[in-house]
C-alpha positions in Angstrom: 0.0 0.0 0.0 2.8 2.4 0.8 4.5 1.7 -2.6 1.3 2.7 -4.4 1.3 6.1 -2.7 5.0 6.5 -3.3 4.7 5.7 -7.0 2.1 8.5 -7.4 4.5 11.0 -5.9 7.3 9.8 -8.1 5.1 10.2 -11.2 4.2 13.7 -10.3 7.8 14.6 -9.7 8.8 13.2 -13.1 6.0 15.0 -15.0 6.4 18.5 -13.5 9.5 18.7 -11.2 9.6 22.5 -10.8 5.9 22.8 -10.0 6.1 19.8 -7.6 9.1 21.1 -5.7 7.7 24.6 -5.6 4.5 23.4 -4.0 6.5 21.1 -1.7 8.7 24.0 -0.4 5.7 26.4 -0.2 4.0 23.8 2.1 7.0 23.3 4.2 7.5 27.1 4.6 3.7 27.5 5.2 3.4 30.2 2.6 0.0 31.6 2.0 -1.1 30.8 -1.6 -3.0 34.1 -1.9 0.1 36.3 -1.3 2.4 37.5 -4.1 4.5 36.2 -5.9 3.1 32.8 -5.1 -0.4 33.6 -6.3 0.7 34.9 -9.7 3.0 31.9 -10.1 0.2 29.5 -9.3 -2.1 31.2 -11.8 0.6 30.9 -14.5 1.1 27.2 -13.8 -2.6 26.4 -14.1 -2.8 27.7 -17.7 
C-alpha cells in the first residue's frame, strides 16, 4: 500500500518537477497561496 502512494509522488515529480518542488517547499515554509509572488506563479502554472 505504501508503494502505491510512493509511485504516485514519483510520477508527479517526473511530470512537473519544478511545480512539484515549488509546491512542496511552499507547504514546508507554510506560505499563503494568496500572497504574491506565489499567487501569480500558481495562476501561470494552471494555464
